[in-house]
C-alpha positions as CSV (number, residue, x, y, z in Angstrom):
1,M,16.5,20.8,-30.8
2,S,16.7,18.9,-27.5
3,N,18.9,16.0,-26.9
4,A,18.3,12.5,-28.3
5,P,15.1,10.9,-27.0
6,A,15.3,8.3,-24.3
7,E,14.7,4.7,-25.5
8,N,11.7,4.3,-23.2
9,G,10.3,7.7,-23.7
10,P,6.7,8.2,-25.0
11,V,6.1,7.2,-28.6
12,V,3.3,8.7,-30.8
13,I,2.5,6.8,-33.9
14,V,0.6,8.7,-36.6
15,G,-1.5,6.3,-38.7
16,A,-3.3,3.2,-37.4
17,G,-2.8,1.0,-40.5
18,Q,-0.6,-2.1,-40.9
19,A,2.7,-0.1,-40.5
20,G,1.6,1.8,-37.4
21,F,0.2,-1.3,-35.8
22,S,3.5,-3.2,-36.5
23,V,5.5,-0.4,-34.8
24,A,3.4,-0.5,-31.7
25,A,3.2,-4.3,-31.4
26,K,6.9,-4.7,-32.0
27,L,7.8,-2.0,-29.4
28,R,6.0,-4.0,-26.7
29,D,7.6,-7.3,-27.9
30,L,11.0,-5.6,-27.6
31,G,10.3,-4.5,-24.0
32,H,9.6,-0.8,-24.6
33,S,7.9,0.3,-21.3
34,G,7.0,3.9,-22.2
35,R,3.7,5.3,-23.3
36,I,2.6,4.3,-26.8
37,T,-0.2,6.2,-28.5
38,L,-1.5,5.0,-31.9
39,V,-3.5,7.7,-33.6
40,G,-5.8,6.8,-36.6
41,A,-8.1,9.0,-38.7
42,E,-10.6,6.2,-39.3
43,P,-13.1,5.1,-36.6
44,H,-11.9,1.5,-36.8
45,P,-9.0,-0.3,-35.1
46,P,-6.1,-1.3,-37.4
47,Y,-7.2,-3.6,-40.1
48,Q,-6.1,-5.4,-43.3
49,R,-6.5,-3.5,-46.5
50,P,-5.8,-6.2,-49.2
51,P,-9.0,-8.1,-48.6
52,L,-11.1,-5.0,-49.1
53,S,-11.0,-5.5,-52.9
54,K,-11.4,-9.3,-52.6
55,G,-13.1,-11.2,-49.8
56,Y,-14.7,-8.2,-48.0
57,L,-16.1,-6.8,-51.3
58,L,-17.5,-10.2,-52.1
59,G,-19.1,-10.5,-48.7
60,D,-17.0,-13.5,-47.7
61,L,-15.3,-11.6,-44.8
62,T,-17.0,-9.7,-41.9
63,E,-15.6,-6.4,-40.8
64,E,-14.3,-7.9,-37.5
65,R,-12.2,-10.5,-39.5
66,L,-10.4,-7.6,-41.1
67,Y,-9.1,-6.4,-37.8
68,L,-5.4,-7.1,-37.1
69,R,-6.2,-7.8,-33.4
70,P,-9.3,-7.6,-31.3
71,S,-9.9,-4.6,-29.1
72,A,-8.7,-6.3,-26.0
73,F,-5.2,-6.6,-27.4
74,Y,-4.5,-2.9,-27.2
75,A,-5.5,-2.8,-23.5
76,Q,-3.4,-5.9,-22.7
77,K,-0.4,-4.3,-24.4
78,A,-1.0,-0.8,-22.9
79,I,-1.3,0.7,-26.4
80,E,-3.5,3.8,-26.3
81,L,-5.6,3.7,-29.5
82,Q,-7.1,7.0,-30.5
83,T,-9.4,6.4,-33.5
84,G,-11.3,9.0,-35.5
85,T,-8.6,11.5,-34.7
86,E,-5.9,13.1,-36.9
87,V,-2.6,14.7,-36.1
88,E,-2.8,18.2,-37.6
89,A,0.7,19.6,-36.7
90,I,4.1,18.6,-35.3
91,D,6.2,21.0,-33.1
92,R,9.6,19.5,-33.4
93,D,11.2,21.9,-30.9
94,R,8.7,21.0,-28.2
95,R,8.4,17.4,-29.4
96,E,4.6,17.7,-29.4
97,A,1.9,16.5,-31.8
98,R,-1.3,18.6,-32.0
99,L,-4.5,16.5,-32.7
100,S,-7.7,17.4,-34.4
101,D,-9.6,17.3,-31.1
102,G,-7.4,20.1,-29.7
103,S,-5.3,17.8,-27.5
104,V,-1.5,17.7,-27.5
105,L,0.7,14.6,-27.2
106,S,4.3,14.8,-26.1
107,Y,6.7,12.4,-27.7
108,G,10.2,11.1,-27.3
109,H,9.9,9.5,-30.7
110,L,7.2,10.2,-33.4
111,V,6.5,7.7,-36.1
112,L,4.8,8.8,-39.3
113,A,2.9,5.8,-40.7
114,T,0.5,8.0,-42.6
115,G,0.0,5.6,-45.5
116,S,-1.4,6.8,-48.8
117,R,-4.6,7.9,-50.6
118,P,-6.0,7.1,-54.0
119,R,-5.4,9.3,-57.0
120,L,-8.7,11.0,-57.8
121,L,-10.2,11.8,-61.1
122,P,-10.2,15.6,-61.4
123,P,-13.5,17.5,-61.7
124,D,-12.8,18.3,-65.4
125,Q,-13.0,14.5,-66.1
126,G,-16.3,14.2,-64.2
127,G,-14.6,13.2,-61.0
128,D,-17.1,15.1,-58.8
129,L,-20.1,13.0,-60.0
130,D,-21.9,10.6,-57.7
131,G,-21.4,6.9,-58.5
132,I,-17.6,7.0,-58.6
133,Y,-15.8,4.8,-56.1
134,Y,-12.3,4.1,-54.8
135,L,-11.2,1.0,-52.9
136,R,-9.1,2.2,-50.0
137,S,-11.1,1.9,-46.8
138,I,-13.9,0.0,-45.1
139,A,-16.1,3.1,-45.6
140,D,-15.4,3.0,-49.4
141,I,-16.5,-0.6,-49.6
142,K,-19.6,0.0,-47.6
143,K,-20.7,2.7,-49.9
144,L,-19.9,0.6,-53.0
145,A,-21.7,-2.6,-51.8
146,Q,-25.1,-1.2,-52.6
147,E,-24.1,-0.9,-56.2
148,F,-23.5,-4.6,-56.8
149,V,-26.6,-5.8,-58.4
150,A,-26.4,-8.5,-61.0
151,G,-26.8,-7.2,-64.6
152,R,-25.7,-3.6,-63.9
153,R,-22.9,-2.1,-65.9
154,V,-19.6,-1.1,-64.1
155,I,-16.7,0.7,-65.7
156,I,-13.3,0.2,-64.1
157,V,-10.7,2.8,-64.8
158,G,-7.1,1.3,-64.5
159,G,-5.6,-2.0,-65.4
160,G,-3.3,-2.5,-62.4
161,Y,-3.9,-5.0,-59.6
162,I,-6.6,-3.1,-57.8
163,G,-8.6,-2.6,-61.0
164,L,-8.2,-6.3,-62.0
165,E,-9.2,-7.5,-58.6
166,A,-12.3,-5.2,-58.6
167,A,-13.1,-6.5,-62.1
168,A,-12.9,-10.1,-60.9
169,V,-15.2,-9.5,-58.0
170,S,-17.7,-7.6,-60.1
171,A,-17.8,-10.4,-62.7
172,K,-18.3,-13.0,-60.0
173,L,-21.3,-11.0,-58.7
174,G,-22.9,-11.0,-62.1
175,L,-22.2,-7.5,-63.3
176,R,-21.3,-6.5,-66.8
177,V,-17.7,-5.3,-66.6
178,T,-15.6,-3.1,-68.8
179,L,-12.1,-2.3,-67.8
180,I,-10.2,0.5,-69.6
181,E,-6.4,0.9,-69.5
182,S,-4.7,3.9,-71.2
183,A,-1.3,2.1,-71.4
184,P,-0.7,-0.3,-74.3
185,R,-1.6,-3.3,-72.0
186,I,-2.8,-4.1,-68.5
187,L,-0.1,-4.4,-65.8
188,Q,2.2,-2.3,-68.0
189,R,4.4,-1.0,-65.2
190,V,4.5,-4.1,-62.9
191,A,4.6,-7.3,-65.0
192,S,5.8,-8.9,-68.2
193,A,3.7,-9.2,-71.3
194,H,3.3,-12.9,-70.6
195,T,1.9,-12.4,-67.1
196,A,-0.4,-9.6,-68.5
197,S,-1.5,-12.0,-71.3
198,F,-2.5,-14.7,-68.8
199,F,-4.7,-12.3,-66.8
200,R,-6.2,-10.8,-69.9
201,D,-7.3,-14.2,-71.1
202,L,-8.5,-15.1,-67.6
203,H,-10.7,-12.0,-67.3
204,Q,-12.1,-12.3,-70.8
205,S,-13.0,-16.0,-70.2
206,H,-15.2,-14.7,-67.3
207,G,-16.9,-12.1,-69.5
208,V,-14.8,-9.0,-68.6
209,E,-14.3,-6.7,-71.5
210,I,-10.8,-5.2,-71.5
211,L,-9.9,-2.1,-73.5
212,E,-6.2,-1.4,-73.7
213,G,-4.4,1.6,-75.2
214,I,-7.6,3.6,-74.7
215,G,-7.9,6.4,-72.1
216,L,-10.8,8.0,-70.3
217,A,-11.7,11.3,-71.9
218,H,-14.2,12.1,-69.2
219,L,-17.2,10.8,-67.3
220,A,-20.6,12.2,-68.2
221,G,-23.7,12.4,-66.0
222,R,-27.2,13.4,-65.4
223,E,-28.6,15.2,-62.3
224,G,-25.1,14.9,-60.7
225,R,-24.8,11.1,-61.2
226,V,-22.5,9.3,-63.6
227,T,-24.2,7.8,-66.6
228,D,-21.5,7.3,-69.2
229,A,-17.8,7.0,-69.8
230,V,-16.5,8.9,-72.9
231,L,-13.3,7.3,-74.2
232,T,-10.4,9.0,-76.0
233,D,-11.3,7.0,-79.2
234,G,-14.7,8.7,-79.2
235,R,-16.7,5.8,-77.8
236,N,-19.4,6.3,-75.3
237,L,-19.9,3.5,-72.7
238,P,-23.0,3.5,-70.5
239,A,-22.2,3.1,-66.8
240,D,-24.3,2.5,-63.7
241,F,-21.3,3.2,-61.6
242,V,-17.5,3.5,-61.9
243,I,-14.6,2.1,-59.9
244,V,-11.3,4.0,-60.2
245,G,-7.9,2.4,-59.6
246,I,-5.2,4.7,-61.1
247,G,-2.6,4.7,-58.3
248,I,-2.0,6.4,-55.0
249,H,-0.3,9.5,-53.4
250,P,1.9,9.0,-50.4
251,N,0.6,11.0,-47.4
252,A,3.7,13.2,-46.9
253,E,2.0,16.6,-46.2
254,L,2.3,16.4,-42.4
255,A,6.1,15.7,-42.8
256,E,6.4,18.6,-45.2
257,M,4.7,21.0,-42.9
258,A,7.1,20.0,-40.1
259,G,10.1,20.8,-42.4
260,L,11.2,17.2,-43.0
261,D,12.7,16.2,-46.3
262,T,10.5,14.4,-48.8
263,E,11.2,12.6,-52.1
264,N,8.4,10.5,-53.5
265,G,7.2,10.2,-49.9
266,I,8.8,10.9,-46.6
267,K,12.5,10.5,-47.0
268,V,14.2,8.1,-44.5
269,D,17.6,6.6,-44.1
270,A,18.5,2.9,-43.7
271,L,17.4,3.1,-40.0
272,C,14.0,4.5,-41.0
273,Q,14.9,7.9,-39.5
274,T,13.8,11.2,-41.2
275,T,16.0,14.3,-41.3
276,D,15.0,14.7,-37.6
277,P,16.3,11.6,-35.8
278,A,13.4,11.8,-33.3
279,I,10.9,11.2,-36.1
280,L,10.8,8.0,-38.1
281,A,8.5,6.8,-41.0
282,A,7.3,3.4,-42.3
283,G,4.9,1.9,-44.8
284,D,3.4,3.4,-48.0
285,C,4.4,6.9,-47.1
286,A,8.2,6.3,-46.7
287,S,10.9,6.3,-49.3
288,F,14.1,4.6,-48.4
289,P,17.5,3.6,-49.8
290,W,17.5,0.2,-51.6
291,R,20.3,-1.2,-53.7
292,G,21.8,2.2,-54.7
293,R,18.5,4.0,-55.3
294,R,15.5,5.2,-53.4
295,I,12.2,3.4,-53.6
296,R,8.8,3.4,-51.9
297,L,6.9,0.1,-51.6
298,E,3.1,-0.3,-51.3
299,S,2.8,-3.7,-49.7
300,V,1.8,-5.5,-46.5
301,G,5.3,-7.1,-46.3
302,N,7.0,-3.7,-46.4
303,A,4.6,-2.2,-43.9
304,V,5.2,-5.0,-41.4
305,E,9.0,-5.3,-41.8
306,Q,9.7,-1.6,-42.0
307,G,7.4,-1.0,-39.0
308,E,9.4,-3.6,-37.0
309,A,12.7,-2.0,-38.1
310,V,11.4,1.4,-36.8
311,A,10.7,-0.2,-33.4
312,K,14.2,-1.6,-33.2
313,T,15.7,1.8,-33.9
314,I,13.5,3.3,-31.2
315,V,14.6,0.8,-28.5
316,G,18.3,1.2,-29.3
317,Q,18.7,-2.0,-31.3
318,P,19.0,-0.5,-34.8
319,H,19.5,-2.7,-37.8
320,E,19.6,-1.3,-41.4
321,Y,16.4,-2.1,-43.2
322,H,17.0,-4.2,-46.2
323,A,13.7,-4.7,-48.0
324,E,12.8,-8.0,-49.6
325,P,9.8,-7.0,-51.8
326,W,6.9,-9.4,-52.1
327,F,3.3,-9.0,-53.2
328,W,0.3,-11.0,-54.1
329,S,-3.0,-10.7,-55.9
330,D,-6.1,-13.0,-56.0
331,Q,-8.3,-12.9,-59.1
332,F,-11.0,-15.5,-59.8
333,D,-9.4,-18.9,-58.9
334,C,-5.8,-17.7,-59.5
335,K,-3.3,-16.5,-57.0
336,L,-0.4,-14.4,-58.2
337,Q,2.6,-14.2,-55.9
338,I,5.5,-11.9,-56.7
339,A,9.0,-11.8,-55.2
340,G,11.4,-9.0,-56.0
341,L,11.1,-6.0,-58.3
342,S,11.1,-6.5,-62.1
343,G,11.3,-2.9,-63.2
344,D,14.4,-2.8,-65.3
345,Y,14.6,-6.4,-66.5
346,D,15.8,-7.2,-70.0
347,C,14.9,-10.9,-70.2
348,A,11.8,-12.8,-68.9
349,V,11.9,-16.6,-68.8
350,T,8.5,-18.4,-68.6
351,R,8.1,-21.7,-66.8
352,Q,4.8,-23.2,-67.9
353,V,3.5,-26.2,-65.9
354,S,-0.1,-26.2,-67.1
355,E,-2.6,-23.8,-68.6
356,S,-3.4,-22.4,-65.2
357,S,0.0,-22.7,-63.6
358,L,3.1,-20.8,-64.7
359,S,5.9,-18.5,-63.4
360,V,7.9,-15.8,-65.1
361,W,11.5,-15.2,-64.0
362,Y,12.9,-11.7,-64.7
363,Y,16.6,-11.2,-65.3
364,R,18.8,-8.2,-66.0
365,R,21.6,-9.8,-67.9
366,D,22.4,-12.8,-65.7
367,E,21.0,-11.4,-62.4
368,L,17.6,-12.7,-61.2
369,L,15.5,-9.7,-60.2
370,A,12.0,-11.0,-59.6
371,V,9.5,-13.9,-60.1
372,D,5.8,-13.8,-60.9
373,A,4.2,-17.1,-59.8
374,I,0.7,-17.9,-60.9
375,N,-0.7,-20.9,-59.0
376,Q,2.9,-22.0,-58.5
377,P,3.7,-21.5,-54.8
378,G,6.8,-23.6,-55.0
379,A,8.3,-21.3,-57.7
380,Y,7.5,-18.3,-55.6
381,M,9.1,-19.8,-52.5
382,V,12.3,-20.8,-54.4
383,G,12.5,-17.5,-56.2
384,K,12.1,-15.4,-53.1
385,R,14.8,-17.3,-51.3
386,L,17.2,-17.1,-54.3
387,I,16.7,-13.4,-54.6
388,A,17.3,-12.9,-50.8
389,R,20.5,-14.9,-51.1
390,G,21.7,-13.0,-54.2
391,K,21.7,-16.1,-56.3
392,S,20.7,-16.2,-60.0
393,P,19.9,-19.6,-61.4
394,D,20.6,-20.7,-65.0
395,Q,17.8,-19.4,-67.2
396,V,17.5,-22.6,-69.2
397,K,17.0,-24.6,-66.0
398,V,14.2,-22.4,-64.6
399,G,12.4,-22.5,-68.0
400,D,12.4,-26.3,-68.0
401,A,9.1,-27.4,-66.4
402,G,10.7,-30.8,-65.7
403,F,13.6,-29.4,-63.7
404,E,13.3,-29.6,-59.9
405,L,13.4,-26.0,-58.6
406,K,14.1,-26.9,-55.0
407,S,17.5,-28.3,-56.0
408,L,18.5,-24.7,-56.6
409,L,18.4,-24.1,-52.9
410,A,21.0,-26.8,-52.1
């Protein structure tokens, strides 16, 4: 290996999503004067992904409004944007990235912001039939849009946030919607039973049929096109098309080919460096140390904040990345905001303000881990700040709808 890279040396960023964009923009904000090349496989400039399964799918947002910045921004900031191109290999000794068009980019630092891809239904479950869709890119939504005709039947596989958001949009557009979840309940891995119950009732009130504890045996078709979903309980549901939301895979293959360590994604340290200090990673693809364990976060907040942490490391202003997880989901007229990670909670306290406004506070013993806030932005704001400060309020107080939450920040 050569010596440590110069702070203003050329930077190649692999992946033109939220994380990759954040690295490039922050580098210029921090005064990096070297060459910056942002390489993206899609033909579009960096854009927001969360609205794909919400406003963009509904037709409320144009493609241009998804873009993080207009095209002129990249010229103004001297960021070379190469779209429709992939990095196929990394030569760590030469510090070169080989692109799919045959060109080679030299780097002082290389950033892997390769993101993730949907888990696909395998062919033995009918995953190779036409009429099956995933919600990950602008191209996915453009293909799907033609299917949204009122009265048609859509089967949604997966009861996580992506599946529920797709169900909400489908119902709004007048489709007949059935959502199947193989776990005992929707949101099994990410929310309390109370939060899940709220969203189950919300969807059912809009005509969405939710089947829990029932898996997909396989999809059946005719002439290569899906026509039915066969469930594990033997039922056969007719389907005009199917939307699948069963999780994602981190895109770590390029790192693996380069000999970098991986562990549920590309393994980085607290400074976002891989096992090669000239190569860093951020976003969905990166697993990093957090409170004594290693995690990987799939969120806009993490992509932005970790991307900016990468830029600081590159310019010689390193700060350990301490993630403060936050997420959101829009379904019908409800906004769910989440602060923290509730994974190993042993107590959930519900603060009910009205039928359509509540928050769930997750504790492990006396420690506040996370807050789910449904149409309760104040509870989300207070909970997020308390978690960041390491403060855990009295459970009785947060469960009292008459108690002023803001007083907890004093």
